[in-house]
All heavy atoms as a GROMACS GRO file, in nm:
protein
  637
    1LEU      N    1   7.480   9.416   0.692
    1LEU     CA    2   7.528   9.422   0.827
    1LEU      C    3   7.529   9.568   0.870
    1LEU      O    4   7.570   9.655   0.793
    1LEU     CB    5   7.669   9.365   0.837
    1LEU     CG    6   7.688   9.223   0.784
    1LEU    CD1    7   7.835   9.189   0.773
    1LEU    CD2    8   7.617   9.124   0.873
    2ASN      N    9   7.484   9.594   0.991
    2ASN     CA   10   7.481   9.731   1.044
    2ASN      C   11   7.539   9.731   1.184
    2ASN      O   12   7.513   9.639   1.262
    2ASN     CB   13   7.335   9.780   1.052
    2ASN     CG   14   7.268   9.780   0.918
    2ASN    OD1   15   7.302   9.859   0.833
    2ASN    ND2   16   7.172   9.692   0.900
    3TRP      N   17   7.617   9.834   1.216
    3TRP     CA   18   7.669   9.849   1.351
    3TRP      C   19   7.687   9.997   1.381
    3TRP      O   20   7.689  10.080   1.291
    3TRP     CB   21   7.797   9.771   1.373
    3TRP     CG   22   7.916   9.814   1.291
    3TRP    CD1   23   8.016   9.898   1.331
    3TRP    CD2   24   7.948   9.777   1.157
    3TRP    NE1   25   8.108   9.915   1.230
    3TRP    CE2   26   8.069   9.841   1.122
    3TRP    CE3   27   7.888   9.694   1.063
    3TRP    CZ2   28   8.128   9.826   0.998
    3TRP    CZ3   29   7.947   9.680   0.938
    3TRP    CH2   30   8.066   9.745   0.908
    4VAL      N   31   7.697  10.028   1.510
    4VAL     CA   32   7.708  10.166   1.556
    4VAL      C   33   7.821  10.174   1.657
    4VAL      O   34   7.834  10.087   1.744
    4VAL     CB   35   7.576  10.212   1.622
    4VAL    CG1   36   7.591  10.353   1.679
    4VAL    CG2   37   7.460  10.206   1.524
    5THR      N   38   7.902  10.279   1.646
    5THR     CA   39   8.001  10.307   1.748
    5THR      C   40   7.954  10.429   1.827
    5THR      O   41   7.888  10.517   1.772
    5THR     CB   42   8.140  10.338   1.688
    5THR    OG1   43   8.131  10.454   1.607
    5THR    CG2   44   8.190  10.220   1.605
    6SER      N   45   7.987  10.434   1.954
    6SER     CA   46   7.949  10.550   2.035
    6SER      C   47   8.067  10.643   2.058
    6SER      O   48   8.049  10.760   2.089
    6SER     CB   49   7.892  10.505   2.170
    6SER     OG   50   7.988  10.429   2.240
    7ASN      N   51   8.189  10.590   2.039
    7ASN     CA   52   8.308  10.670   2.059
    7ASN      C   53   8.422  10.607   1.978
    7ASN      O   54   8.442  10.487   1.983
    7ASN     CB   55   8.346  10.673   2.208
    7ASN     CG   56   8.464  10.764   2.235
    7ASN    OD1   57   8.477  10.869   2.174
    7ASN    ND2   58   8.549  10.725   2.327
    8GLU      N   59   8.493  10.688   1.903
    8GLU     CA   60   8.607  10.639   1.825
    8GLU      C   61   8.728  10.727   1.853
    8GLU      O   62   8.715  10.849   1.856
    8GLU     CB   63   8.577  10.642   1.675
    8GLU     CG   64   8.468  10.548   1.632
    8GLU     CD   65   8.444  10.550   1.482
    8GLU    OE1   66   8.539  10.574   1.406
    8GLU    OE2   67   8.329  10.529   1.442
    9GLU      N   68   8.840  10.662   1.870
    9GLU     CA   69   8.965  10.735   1.891
    9GLU      C   70   9.074  10.669   1.809
    9GLU      O   71   9.108  10.552   1.832
    9GLU     CB   72   9.003  10.735   2.040
    9GLU     CG   73   9.121  10.823   2.071
    9GLU     CD   74   9.147  10.833   2.220
    9GLU    OE1   75   9.050  10.829   2.298
    9GLU    OE2   76   9.264  10.843   2.257
   10ASN      N   77   9.126  10.741   1.710
   10ASN     CA   78   9.231  10.690   1.621
   10ASN      C   79   9.192  10.562   1.549
   10ASN      O   80   9.276  10.476   1.522
   10ASN     CB   81   9.363  10.670   1.698
   10ASN     CG   82   9.416  10.799   1.753
   10ASN    OD1   83   9.410  10.903   1.688
   10ASN    ND2   84   9.464  10.797   1.877
   11ASN      N   85   9.066  10.549   1.520
   11ASN     CA   86   9.015  10.432   1.449
   11ASN      C   87   9.043  10.449   1.299
   11ASN      O   88   9.020  10.555   1.243
   11ASN     CB   89   8.866  10.416   1.476
   11ASN     CG   90   8.810  10.285   1.428
   11ASN    OD1   91   8.882  10.188   1.408
   11ASN    ND2   92   8.680  10.281   1.411
   12ASP      N   93   9.089  10.343   1.234
   12ASP     CA   94   9.119  10.349   1.092
   12ASP      C   95   9.012  10.282   1.007
   12ASP      O   96   8.962  10.338   0.912
   12ASP     CB   97   9.255  10.286   1.062
   12ASP     CG   98   9.293  10.298   0.915
   12ASP    OD1   99   9.289  10.409   0.862
   12ASP    OD2  100   9.325  10.193   0.854
   13ARG      N  101   8.977  10.155   1.044
   13ARG     CA  102   8.884  10.081   0.959
   13ARG      C  103   8.824   9.963   1.034
   13ARG      O  104   8.873   9.920   1.138
   13ARG     CB  105   8.955  10.029   0.834
   13ARG     CG  106   9.059   9.922   0.862
   13ARG     CD  107   9.140   9.884   0.739
   13ARG     NE  108   9.246   9.791   0.770
   13ARG     CZ  109   9.363   9.823   0.824
   13ARG    NH1  110   9.391   9.949   0.854
   13ARG    NH2  111   9.454   9.730   0.848
   14PHE      N  112   8.718   9.911   0.975
   14PHE     CA  113   8.655   9.788   1.019
   14PHE      C  114   8.670   9.686   0.906
   14PHE      O  115   8.634   9.714   0.792
   14PHE     CB  116   8.506   9.808   1.048
   14PHE     CG  117   8.479   9.901   1.161
   14PHE    CD1  118   8.450  10.035   1.136
   14PHE    CD2  119   8.483   9.856   1.292
   14PHE    CE1  120   8.425  10.122   1.239
   14PHE    CE2  121   8.458   9.943   1.397
   14PHE     CZ  122   8.428  10.076   1.370
   15THR      N  123   8.723   9.571   0.936
   15THR     CA  124   8.732   9.462   0.840
   15THR      C  125   8.618   9.365   0.871
   15THR      O  126   8.600   9.324   0.986
   15THR     CB  127   8.867   9.389   0.850
   15THR    OG1  128   8.972   9.486   0.832
   15THR    CG2  129   8.879   9.280   0.745
   16VAL      N  130   8.540   9.330   0.769
   16VAL     CA  131   8.427   9.240   0.786
   16VAL      C  132   8.473   9.098   0.755
   16VAL      O  133   8.526   9.071   0.647
   16VAL     CB  134   8.310   9.281   0.695
   16VAL    CG1  135   8.190   9.188   0.719
   16VAL    CG2  136   8.270   9.426   0.718
   17LEU      N  137   8.453   9.009   0.851
   17LEU     CA  138   8.494   8.869   0.838
   17LEU      C  139   8.371   8.781   0.831
   17LEU      O  140   8.269   8.808   0.895
   17LEU     CB  141   8.580   8.828   0.958
   17LEU     CG  142   8.701   8.917   0.985
   17LEU    CD1  143   8.764   8.882   1.119
   17LEU    CD2  144   8.802   8.906   0.874
   18HIS      N  145   8.381   8.672   0.753
   18HIS     CA  146   8.267   8.581   0.732
   18HIS      C  147   8.312   8.436   0.750
   18HIS      O  148   8.426   8.400   0.717
   18HIS     CB  149   8.211   8.600   0.591
   18HIS     CG  150   8.107   8.500   0.556
   18HIS    ND1  151   8.131   8.393   0.472
   18HIS    CD2  152   7.977   8.489   0.594
   18HIS    CE1  153   8.020   8.322   0.459
   18HIS    NE2  154   7.925   8.379   0.531
   19SER      N  155   8.219   8.353   0.798
   19SER     CA  156   8.245   8.211   0.815
   19SER      C  157   8.114   8.135   0.802
   19SER      O  158   8.007   8.188   0.830
   19SER     CB  159   8.304   8.186   0.954
   19SER     OG  160   8.313   8.048   0.982
   20THR      N  161   8.122   8.009   0.761
   20THR     CA  162   8.003   7.924   0.760
   20THR      C  163   8.010   7.819   0.871
   20THR      O  164   7.913   7.745   0.892
   20THR     CB  165   7.985   7.852   0.625
   20THR    OG1  166   8.103   7.781   0.592
   20THR    CG2  167   7.949   7.953   0.516
   21ASP      N  168   8.123   7.814   0.945
   21ASP     CA  169   8.133   7.718   1.056
   21ASP      C  170   8.156   7.788   1.192
   21ASP      O  171   8.161   7.722   1.295
   21ASP     CB  172   8.243   7.615   1.031
   21ASP     CG  173   8.383   7.674   1.024
   21ASP    OD1  174   8.402   7.794   1.054
   21ASP    OD2  175   8.476   7.598   0.988
   22GLY      N  176   8.171   7.920   1.191
   22GLY     CA  177   8.191   7.994   1.316
   22GLY      C  178   8.331   7.986   1.371
   22GLY      O  179   8.359   8.038   1.478
   23LYS      N  180   8.422   7.923   1.296
   23LYS     CA  181   8.560   7.907   1.343
   23LYS      C  182   8.663   7.961   1.244
   23LYS      O  183   8.760   8.024   1.283
   23LYS     CB  184   8.589   7.760   1.371
   23LYS     CG  185   8.503   7.702   1.480
   23LYS     CD  186   8.527   7.554   1.495
   23LYS     CE  187   8.429   7.499   1.598
   23LYS     NZ  188   8.424   7.356   1.599
   24ASN      N  189   8.643   7.932   1.117
   24ASN     CA  190   8.737   7.971   1.012
   24ASN      C  191   8.680   8.090   0.936
   24ASN      O  192   8.588   8.072   0.855
   24ASN     CB  193   8.764   7.854   0.918
   24ASN     CG  194   8.824   7.735   0.991
   24ASN    OD1  195   8.932   7.746   1.045
   24ASN    ND2  196   8.753   7.625   0.994
   25PHE      N  197   8.734   8.207   0.962
   25PHE     CA  198   8.683   8.330   0.902
   25PHE      C  199   8.772   8.379   0.790
   25PHE      O  200   8.894   8.360   0.793
   25PHE     CB  201   8.673   8.440   1.009
   25PHE     CG  202   8.558   8.421   1.103
   25PHE    CD1  203   8.570   8.338   1.212
   25PHE    CD2  204   8.439   8.487   1.083
   25PHE    CE1  205   8.463   8.319   1.299
   25PHE    CE2  206   8.332   8.470   1.168
   25PHE     CZ  207   8.344   8.386   1.277
   26SER      N  208   8.709   8.443   0.692
   26SER     CA  209   8.784   8.506   0.584
   26SER      C  210   8.732   8.649   0.566
   26SER      O  211   8.615   8.678   0.594
   26SER     CB  212   8.772   8.427   0.454
   26SER     OG  213   8.637   8.416   0.415
   27GLU      N  214   8.818   8.735   0.518
   27GLU     CA  215   8.783   8.875   0.496
   27GLU      C  216   8.695   8.888   0.372
   27GLU      O  217   8.727   8.833   0.267
   27GLU     CB  218   8.911   8.958   0.478
   27GLU     CG  219   8.885   9.104   0.455
   27GLU     CD  220   9.014   9.184   0.439
   27GLU    OE1  221   9.117   9.144   0.495
   27GLU    OE2  222   9.008   9.286   0.370
   28ILE      N  223   8.583   8.960   0.387
   28ILE     CA  224   8.496   8.982   0.271
   28ILE      C  225   8.485   9.129   0.234
   28ILE      O  226   8.419   9.164   0.138
   28ILE     CB  227   8.356   8.921   0.293
   28ILE    CG1  228   8.288   8.981   0.417
   28ILE    CG2  229   8.363   8.771   0.300
   28ILE    CD1  230   8.142   8.943   0.430
   29GLY      N  231   8.551   9.216   0.311
   29GLY     CA  232   8.548   9.358   0.279
   29GLY      C  233   8.590   9.442   0.398
   29GLY      O  234   8.618   9.390   0.506
   30SER      N  235   8.597   9.573   0.375
   30SER     CA  236   8.631   9.665   0.484
   30SER      C  237   8.555   9.796   0.466
   30SER      O  238   8.510   9.828   0.356
   30SER     CB  239   8.781   9.688   0.491
   30SER     OG  240   8.826   9.756   0.376
   31VAL      N  241   8.543   9.865   0.578
   31VAL     CA  242   8.473   9.994   0.580
   31VAL      C  243   8.563  10.094   0.650
   31VAL      O  244   8.609  10.070   0.763
   31VAL     CB  245   8.338   9.981   0.656
   31VAL    CG1  246   8.269  10.116   0.664
   31VAL    CG2  247   8.249   9.878   0.589
   32LYS      N  248   8.592  10.204   0.585
   32LYS     CA  249   8.673  10.311   0.644
   32LYS      C  250   8.593  10.376   0.755
   32LYS      O  251   8.473  10.402   0.740
   32LYS     CB  252   8.708  10.413   0.536
   32LYS     CG  253   8.800  10.523   0.581
   32LYS     CD  254   8.941  10.473   0.597
   32LYS     CE  255   9.033  10.590   0.630
   32LYS     NZ  256   9.151  10.548   0.703
   33SER      N  257   8.656  10.405   0.866
   33SER     CA  258   8.586  10.467   0.978
   33SER      C  259   8.608  10.617   0.980
   33SER      O  260   8.689  10.670   0.904
   33SER     CB  261   8.632  10.406   1.110
   33SER     OG  262   8.764  10.447   1.137
   34ARG      N  263   8.540  10.684   1.071
   34ARG     CA  264   8.553  10.830   1.083
   34ARG      C  265   8.684  10.869   1.149
   34ARG      O  266   8.728  10.982   1.136
   34ARG     CB  267   8.436  10.887   1.162
   34ARG     CG  268   8.308  10.885   1.081
   34ARG     CD  269   8.196  10.952   1.151
   34ARG     NE  270   8.224  11.094   1.171
   34ARG     CZ  271   8.144  11.177   1.234
   34ARG    NH1  272   8.032  11.134   1.284
   34ARG    NH2  273   8.175  11.303   1.248
   35GLY      N  274   8.745  10.779   1.224
   35GLY     CA  275   8.874  10.808   1.288
   35GLY      C  276   8.860  10.852   1.430
   35GLY      O  277   8.903  10.786   1.522
   36ASN      N  278   8.800  10.968   1.451
   36ASN     CA  279   8.778  11.022   1.584
   36ASN      C  280   8.637  11.078   1.590
   36ASN      O  281   8.600  11.160   1.506
   36ASN     CB  282   8.879  11.131   1.618
   36ASN     CG  283   9.020  11.078   1.630
   36ASN    OD1  284   9.051  11.001   1.719
   36ASN    ND2  285   9.106  11.115   1.535
   37SER      N  286   8.562  11.030   1.687
   37SER     CA  287   8.425  11.076   1.699
   37SER      C  288   8.374  11.049   1.840
   37SER      O  289   8.403  10.944   1.897
   37SER     CB  290   8.336  11.004   1.598
   37SER     OG  291   8.202  11.041   1.616
   38GLY      N  292   8.300  11.142   1.894
   38GLY     CA  293   8.240  11.124   2.026
   38GLY      C  294   8.090  11.111   2.019
   38GLY      O  295   8.022  11.119   2.120
   39VAL      N  296   8.037  11.090   1.900
   39VAL     CA  297   7.893  11.074   1.882
   39VAL      C  298   7.865  10.939   1.817
   39VAL      O  299   7.954  10.878   1.758
   39VAL     CB  300   7.834  11.187   1.794
   39VAL    CG1  301   7.855  11.324   1.859
   39VAL    CG2  302   7.894  11.187   1.655
   40ASN      N  303   7.742  10.893   1.828
   40ASN     CA  304   7.705  10.767   1.764
   40ASN      C  305   7.727  10.777   1.614
   40ASN      O  306   7.681  10.872   1.550
   40ASN     CB  307   7.560  10.734   1.792
   40ASN     CG  308   7.537  10.687   1.934
   40ASN    OD1  309   7.631  10.670   2.012
   40ASN    ND2  310   7.413  10.663   1.970
   41THR      N  311   7.796  10.678   1.559
   41THR     CA  312   7.824  10.674   1.415
   41THR      C  313   7.778  10.539   1.361
   41THR      O  314   7.816  10.435   1.414
   41THR     CB  315   7.974  10.693   1.388
   41THR    OG1  316   8.017  10.815   1.448
   41THR    CG2  317   8.003  10.695   1.240
   42SER      N  318   7.695  10.543   1.258
   42SER     CA  319   7.642  10.420   1.199
   42SER      C  320   7.725  10.378   1.079
   42SER      O  321   7.769  10.460   1.000
   42SER     CB  322   7.497  10.444   1.154
   42SER     OG  323   7.416  10.475   1.263
   43TYR      N  324   7.741  10.246   1.067
   43TYR     CA  325   7.812  10.187   0.954
   43TYR      C  326   7.729  10.073   0.897
   43TYR      O  327   7.647  10.014   0.966
   43TYR     CB  328   7.947  10.131   0.999
   43TYR     CG  329   8.044  10.235   1.049
   43TYR    CD1  330   8.055  10.264   1.184
   43TYR    CD2  331   8.125  10.304   0.960
   43TYR    CE1  332   8.143  10.360   1.230
   43TYR    CE2  333   8.214  10.399   1.004
   43TYR     CZ  334   8.224  10.427   1.139
   43TYR     OH  335   8.311  10.522   1.182
   44ASP      N  336   7.754  10.042   0.770
   44ASP     CA  337   7.687   9.926   0.710
   44ASP      C  338   7.776   9.864   0.604
   44ASP      O  339   7.866   9.927   0.551
   44ASP     CB  340   7.551   9.964   0.652
   44ASP     CG  341   7.561  10.066   0.540
   44ASP    OD1  342   7.597  10.025   0.428
   44ASP    OD2  343   7.535  10.184   0.565
   45PHE      N  344   7.750   9.738   0.578
   45PHE     CA  345   7.822   9.662   0.477
   45PHE      C  346   7.726   9.558   0.422
   45PHE      O  347   7.654   9.492   0.498
   45PHE     CB  348   7.945   9.593   0.538
   45PHE     CG  349   8.021   9.507   0.441
   45PHE    CD1  350   8.118   9.562   0.360
   45PHE    CD2  351   7.994   9.371   0.430
   45PHE    CE1  352   8.187   9.484   0.268
   45PHE    CE2  353   8.062   9.293   0.340
   45PHE     CZ  354   8.159   9.349   0.258
   46THR      N  355   7.724   9.540   0.291
   46THR     CA  356   7.638   9.440   0.228
   46THR      C  357   7.722   9.323   0.180
   46THR      O  358   7.817   9.342   0.103
   46THR     CB  359   7.563   9.502   0.107
   46THR    OG1  360   7.483   9.610   0.154
   46THR    CG2  361   7.474   9.397   0.041
   47HIS      N  362   7.687   9.205   0.230
   47HIS     CA  363   7.751   9.081   0.184
   47HIS      C  364   7.670   9.033   0.065
   47HIS      O  365   7.557   8.985   0.082
   47HIS     CB  366   7.753   8.978   0.297
   47HIS     CG  367   7.828   8.854   0.263
   47HIS    ND1  368   7.827   8.744   0.344
   47HIS    CD2  369   7.908   8.823   0.159
   47HIS    CE1  370   7.902   8.650   0.290
   47HIS    NE2  371   7.952   8.696   0.177
   48HIS      N  372   7.724   9.044  -0.053
   48HIS     CA  373   7.651   9.015  -0.175
   48HIS      C  374   7.640   8.866  -0.206
   48HIS      O  375   7.559   8.828  -0.291
   48HIS     CB  376   7.713   9.088  -0.294
   48HIS     CG  377   7.698   9.236  -0.284
   48HIS    ND1  378   7.578   9.301  -0.303
   48HIS    CD2  379   7.788   9.332  -0.252
   48HIS    CE1  380   7.593   9.430  -0.286
   48HIS    NE2  381   7.719   9.453  -0.255
   49SER      N  382   7.720   8.782  -0.140
   49SER     CA  383   7.712   8.639  -0.171
   49SER      C  384   7.718   8.552  -0.045
   49SER      O  385   7.805   8.466  -0.033
   49SER     CB  386   7.825   8.600  -0.267
   49SER     OG  387   7.950   8.635  -0.211
   50PRO      N  388   7.626   8.574   0.050
   50PRO     CA  389   7.624   8.485   0.166
   50PRO      C  390   7.583   8.344   0.124
   50PRO      O  391   7.521   8.326   0.018
   50PRO     CB  392   7.517   8.547   0.257
   50PRO     CG  393   7.426   8.619   0.163
   50PRO     CD  394   7.516   8.669   0.052
   51ASP      N  395   7.617   8.244   0.203
   51ASP     CA  396   7.578   8.107   0.172
   51ASP      C  397   7.433   8.089   0.216
   51ASP      O  398   7.403   8.085   0.334
   51ASP     CB  399   7.669   8.008   0.245
   51ASP     CG  400   7.648   7.866   0.198
   51ASP    OD1  401   7.533   7.831   0.165
   51ASP    OD2  402   7.747   7.792   0.191
   52LEU      N  403   7.344   8.080   0.121
   52LEU     CA  404   7.200   8.074   0.150
   52LEU      C  405   7.156   7.938   0.202
   52LEU      O  406   7.044   7.924   0.251
   52LEU     CB  407   7.120   8.113   0.026
   52LEU     CG  408   7.148   8.253  -0.029
   52LEU    CD1  409   7.066   8.278  -0.154
   52LEU    CD2  410   7.120   8.360   0.077
   53ASN      N  411   7.242   7.837   0.193
   53ASN     CA  412   7.208   7.702   0.238
   53ASN      C  413   7.267   7.668   0.375
   53ASN      O  414   7.249   7.556   0.420
   53ASN     CB  415   7.255   7.599   0.135
   53ASN     CG  416   7.184   7.616   0.003
   53ASN    OD1  417   7.063   7.631  -0.001
   53ASN    ND2  418   7.261   7.617  -0.105
   54GLN      N  419   7.337   7.762   0.436
   54GLN     CA  420   7.401   7.737   0.565
   54GLN      C  421   7.383   7.858   0.655
   54GLN      O  422   7.339   7.963   0.612
   54GLN     CB  423   7.551   7.711   0.547
   54GLN     CG  424   7.584   7.586   0.471
   54GLN     CD  425   7.732   7.556   0.477
   54GLN    OE1  426   7.793   7.570   0.581
   54GLN    NE2  427   7.789   7.514   0.366
   55VAL      N  428   7.422   7.839   0.780
   55VAL     CA  429   7.427   7.950   0.874
   55VAL      C  430   7.549   8.035   0.838
   55VAL      O  431   7.654   7.983   0.800
   55VAL     CB  432   7.439   7.898   1.019
   55VAL    CG1  433   7.458   8.012   1.116
   55VAL    CG2  434   7.318   7.814   1.055
   56ASN      N  435   7.535   8.166   0.846
   56ASN     CA  436   7.646   8.258   0.820
   56ASN      C  437   7.687   8.325   0.951
   56ASN      O  438   7.600   8.367   1.028
   56ASN     CB  439   7.603   8.364   0.718
   56ASN     CG  440   7.586   8.305   0.580
   56ASN    OD1  441   7.681   8.294   0.505
   56ASN    ND2  442   7.464   8.266   0.546
   57TYR      N  443   7.817   8.332   0.973
   57TYR     CA  444   7.871   8.397   1.091
   57TYR      C  445   7.952   8.518   1.047
   57TYR      O  446   8.022   8.514   0.945
   57TYR     CB  447   7.965   8.302   1.167
   57TYR     CG  448   7.897   8.178   1.220
   57TYR    CD1  449   7.885   8.064   1.142
   57TYR    CD2  450   7.848   8.175   1.350
   57TYR    CE1  451   7.824   7.950   1.190
   57TYR    CE2  452   7.788   8.061   1.399
   57TYR     CZ  453   7.776   7.948   1.319
   57TYR     OH  454   7.716   7.836   1.367
   58TYR      N  455   7.943   8.625   1.126
   58TYR     CA  456   8.016   8.748   1.094
   58TYR      C  457   8.088   8.798   1.217
   58TYR      O  458   8.043   8.780   1.330
   58TYR     CB  459   7.920   8.856   1.043
   58TYR     CG  460   7.853   8.818   0.914
   58TYR    CD1  461   7.728   8.756   0.914
   58TYR    CD2  462   7.915   8.841   0.792
   58TYR    CE1  463   7.668   8.719   0.795
   58TYR    CE2  464   7.855   8.804   0.673
   58TYR     CZ  465   7.731   8.743   0.675
   58TYR     OH  466   7.671   8.705   0.559
   59GLN      N  467   8.200   8.865   1.192
   59GLN     CA  468   8.278   8.927   1.298
   59GLN      C  469   8.346   9.051   1.240
   59GLN      O  470   8.381   9.052   1.122
   59GLN     CB  471   8.383   8.829   1.351
   59GLN     CG  472   8.458   8.878   1.471
   59GLN     CD  473   8.550   8.773   1.530
   59GLN    OE1  474   8.615   8.698   1.456
   59GLN    NE2  475   8.555   8.765   1.661
   60LEU      N  476   8.362   9.153   1.323
   60LEU     CA  477   8.433   9.273   1.281
   60LEU      C  478   8.572   9.275   1.344
   60LEU      O  479   8.588   9.241   1.462
   60LEU     CB  480   8.359   9.399   1.326
   60LEU     CG  481   8.226   9.428   1.261
   60LEU    CD1  482   8.162   9.550   1.326
   60LEU    CD2  483   8.241   9.449   1.112
   61LYS      N  484   8.669   9.315   1.266
   61LYS     CA  485   8.804   9.342   1.317
   61LYS      C  486   8.821   9.492   1.307
   61LYS      O  487   8.818   9.549   1.198
   61LYS     CB  488   8.909   9.271   1.233
   61LYS     CG  489   9.051   9.300   1.277
   61LYS     CD  490   9.151   9.230   1.186
   61LYS     CE  491   9.294   9.263   1.225
   61LYS     NZ  492   9.390   9.201   1.130
   62GLN      N  493   8.835   9.558   1.421
   62GLN     CA  494   8.852   9.703   1.426
   62GLN      C  495   9.000   9.731   1.436
   62GLN      O  496   9.067   9.681   1.526
   62GLN     CB  497   8.774   9.761   1.546
   62GLN     CG  498   8.786   9.910   1.560
   62GLN     CD  499   8.908   9.950   1.642
   62GLN    OE1  500   8.939   9.890   1.743
   62GLN    NE2  501   8.978  10.051   1.595
   63THR      N  502   9.054   9.809   1.341
   63THR     CA  503   9.197   9.839   1.337
   63THR      C  504   9.219   9.988   1.357
   63THR      O  505   9.155  10.071   1.292
   63THR     CB  506   9.258   9.795   1.203
   63THR    OG1  507   9.230   9.655   1.183
   63THR    CG2  508   9.409   9.817   1.202
   64ASP      N  509   9.311  10.021   1.448
   64ASP     CA  510   9.347  10.160   1.475
   64ASP      C  511   9.450  10.209   1.373
   64ASP      O  512   9.512  10.129   1.303
   64ASP     CB  513   9.407  10.175   1.615
   64ASP     CG  514   9.306  10.156   1.725
   64ASP    OD1  515   9.185  10.175   1.700
   64ASP    OD2  516   9.348  10.123   1.838
   65ILE      N  517   9.471  10.339   1.370
   65ILE     CA  518   9.569  10.400   1.281
   65ILE      C  519   9.709  10.344   1.306
   65ILE      O  520   9.787  10.326   1.213
   65ILE     CB  521   9.566  10.554   1.297
   65ILE    CG1  522   9.431  10.606   1.244
   65ILE    CG2  523   9.682  10.620   1.223
   65ILE    CD1  524   9.404  10.751   1.278
   66ASP      N  525   9.741  10.311   1.434
   66ASP     CA  526   9.875  10.260   1.467
   66ASP      C  527   9.888  10.109   1.445
   66ASP      O  528   9.990  10.050   1.476
   66ASP     CB  529   9.912  10.296   1.610
   66ASP     CG  530   9.822  10.232   1.715
   66ASP    OD1  531   9.734  10.151   1.678
   66ASP    OD2  532   9.838  10.264   1.834
   67GLY      N  533   9.783  10.044   1.392
   67GLY     CA  534   9.789   9.902   1.361
   67GLY      C  535   9.734   9.811   1.469
   67GLY      O  536   9.717   9.691   1.446
   68LYS      N  537   9.707   9.863   1.588
   68LYS     CA  538   9.646   9.780   1.692
   68LYS      C  539   9.505   9.743   1.648
   68LYS      O  540   9.439   9.819   1.578
   68LYS     CB  541   9.642   9.855   1.825
   68LYS     CG  542   9.778   9.881   1.884
   68LYS     CD  543   9.766   9.956   2.016
   68LYS     CE  544   9.904   9.990   2.070
   68LYS     NZ  545   9.894  10.070   2.192
   69PHE      N  546   9.460   9.624   1.692
   69PHE     CA  547   9.328   9.581   1.650
   69PHE      C  548   9.258   9.502   1.759
   69PHE      O  549   9.321   9.454   1.854
   69PHE     CB  550   9.337   9.498   1.521
   69PHE     CG  551   9.420   9.374   1.533
   69PHE    CD1  552   9.365   9.255   1.576
   69PHE    CD2  553   9.556   9.378   1.501
   69PHE    CE1  554   9.442   9.141   1.588
   69PHE    CE2  555   9.635   9.264   1.512
   69PHE     CZ  556   9.576   9.145   1.555
   70SER      N  557   9.128   9.489   1.744
   70SER     CA  558   9.046   9.408   1.833
   70SER      C  559   8.932   9.349   1.752
   70SER      O  560   8.902   9.395   1.641
   70SER     CB  561   8.993   9.490   1.950
   70SER     OG  562   8.911   9.596   1.902
   71PHE      N  563   8.868   9.246   1.808
   71PHE     CA  564   8.760   9.178   1.738
   71PHE      C  565   8.628   9.195   1.814
   71PHE      O  566   8.626   9.197   1.937
   71PHE     CB  567   8.790   9.028   1.726
   71PHE     CG  568   8.903   8.997   1.634
   71PHE    CD1  569   9.032   8.982   1.682
   71PHE    CD2  570   8.882   8.982   1.498
   71PHE    CE1  571   9.138   8.953   1.598
   71PHE    CE2  572   8.987   8.953   1.412
   71PHE     CZ  573   9.115   8.939   1.462
   72SER      N  574   8.520   9.202   1.738
   72SER     CA  575   8.388   9.205   1.797
   72SER      C  576   8.346   9.063   1.835
   72SER      O  577   8.415   8.966   1.801
   72SER     CB  578   8.286   9.261   1.696
   72SER     OG  579   8.264   9.167   1.592
   73GLU      N  580   8.232   9.052   1.898
   73GLU     CA  581   8.172   8.922   1.920
   73GLU      C  582   8.129   8.866   1.784
   73GLU      O  583   8.107   8.941   1.689
   73GLU     CB  584   8.049   8.933   2.011
   73GLU     CG  585   8.084   8.974   2.151
   73GLU     CD  586   7.960   8.977   2.240
   73GLU    OE1  587   7.860   8.910   2.209
   73GLU    OE2  588   7.965   9.046   2.342
   74ILE      N  589   8.116   8.736   1.777
   74ILE     CA  590   8.069   8.670   1.655
   74ILE      C  591   7.916   8.675   1.654
   74ILE      O  592   7.851   8.649   1.755
   74ILE     CB  593   8.118   8.524   1.650
   74ILE    CG1  594   8.271   8.522   1.641
   74ILE    CG2  595   8.055   8.450   1.533
   74ILE    CD1  596   8.332   8.384   1.659
   75VAL      N  597   7.861   8.711   1.537
   75VAL     CA  598   7.716   8.716   1.519
   75VAL      C  599   7.676   8.605   1.423
   75VAL      O  600   7.735   8.588   1.316
   75VAL     CB  601   7.673   8.853   1.462
   75VAL    CG1  602   7.524   8.855   1.434
   75VAL    CG2  603   7.711   8.965   1.558
   76LYS      N  604   7.574   8.529   1.462
   76LYS     CA  605   7.524   8.417   1.382
   76LYS      C  606   7.393   8.459   1.315
   76LYS      O  607   7.304   8.510   1.381
   76LYS     CB  608   7.500   8.299   1.476
   76LYS     CG  609   7.436   8.179   1.410
   76LYS     CD  610   7.413   8.072   1.518
   76LYS     CE  611   7.329   7.959   1.464
   76LYS     NZ  612   7.301   7.858   1.568
   77ILE      N  613   7.384   8.438   1.184
   77ILE     CA  614   7.263   8.466   1.111
   77ILE      C  615   7.216   8.336   1.046
   77ILE      O  616   7.284   8.280   0.960
   77ILE     CB  617   7.286   8.577   1.005
   77ILE    CG1  618   7.331   8.704   1.076
   77ILE    CG2  619   7.158   8.598   0.924
   77ILE    CD1  620   7.347   8.823   0.989
   78ASP      N  621   7.099   8.290   1.091
   78ASP     CA  622   7.044   8.163   1.039
   78ASP      C  623   6.994   8.181   0.898
   78ASP      O  624   6.956   8.289   0.856
   78ASP     CB  625   6.930   8.114   1.128
   78ASP     CG  626   6.980   8.068   1.264
   78ASP    OD1  627   7.084   7.997   1.267
   78ASP    OD2  628   6.918   8.102   1.367
   79LYS      N  629   6.989   8.069   0.828
   79LYS     CA  630   6.941   8.070   0.689
   79LYS      C  631   6.794   8.099   0.681
   79LYS      O  632   6.719   8.100   0.771
   79LYS     CB  633   6.974   7.941   0.618
   79LYS     CG  634   6.947   7.816   0.697
   79LYS     CD  635   6.993   7.694   0.621
   79LYS     CE  636   6.994   7.578   0.718
   79LYS     NZ  637   7.009   7.454   0.660
   0.00000   0.00000   0.00000
């Protein structure tokens, strides 16, 4: 999985969420962010055990240093 931010302010981390039905997600890992940045920043995460027989759905939970969070759109990856 690859994503880019164009601006970060007080960002702490990205939590990577996975689902095979697009509704029930579980955490499969996290990526520490740069925290504060005004330039494009690239991130990546490797899911080592996706379900190869089903569609896989992914979502990012972005958490700030103060604990506030938001979710990305859900991305569907076909088998």
